C-alpha positions in Angstrom: -14.8 -94.3 -47.6 -12.2 -96.8 -46.8 -9.7 -99.1 -49.0 -8.9 -102.7 -49.1 -5.6 -103.7 -50.8 -4.8 -106.9 -52.2 -1.3 -108.3 -53.5 -0.7 -111.9 -54.9 1.8 -113.6 -57.2 -1.2 -115.4 -59.6 -4.3 -113.9 -60.9 -6.1 -116.7 -59.7 -5.3 -115.9 -56.1 -6.1 -112.1 -56.3 -9.5 -113.4 -58.0 -9.9 -115.8 -54.7 -8.8 -113.0 -52.2 -11.2 -110.4 -53.7 -14.1 -112.8 -54.1 -13.7 -114.0 -50.3 -13.8 -110.3 -49.4 -16.8 -109.5 -51.3 -18.6 -112.1 -49.7 -19.6 -110.3 -46.8 -22.6 -108.2 -47.4 -21.2 -105.4 -44.9 -19.8 -103.5 -47.7 -21.0 -100.7 -50.6 -18.4 -101.4 -53.4 -17.6 -98.0 -54.9 -15.0 -99.0 -57.2 -12.1 -101.6 -57.9 -8.8 -100.7 -59.0 -6.6 -103.3 -60.4 -2.6 -103.3 -61.6 -0.4 -105.7 -63.2 3.6 -105.4 -62.5 6.5 -107.7 -64.3 9.9 -107.5 -63.4 12.7 -110.2 -64.1 14.9 -111.8 -61.6 17.9 -113.6 -63.7 15.6 -115.5 -66.4 12.3 -115.8 -64.3 9.6 -113.2 -64.9 8.0 -112.2 -61.7 4.4 -111.1 -61.8 2.5 -108.7 -59.0 -1.4 -108.7 -59.5 -2.9 -106.0 -57.2 -6.1 -104.6 -56.7 -7.9 -101.6 -54.5 -11.3 -102.0 -53.3 -12.6 -99.0 -52.6 -15.7 -99.3 -50.4 -17.8 -97.9 -47.5 -19.2 -100.1 -44.9 -23.1 -100.2 -44.4 
């Protein structure tokens, strides 16, 4: 069992990164964990979209 971590500042970038990883047919996906973190920097909100894909290699 292995894990692959993804970390992006925009949800669409995270979606693209995960979809690109899943294009390969050499993985059996076990689970995907998803999380969003938000913080403030001055008056700006900073988002962090993360996911962990748990998989086995075929």
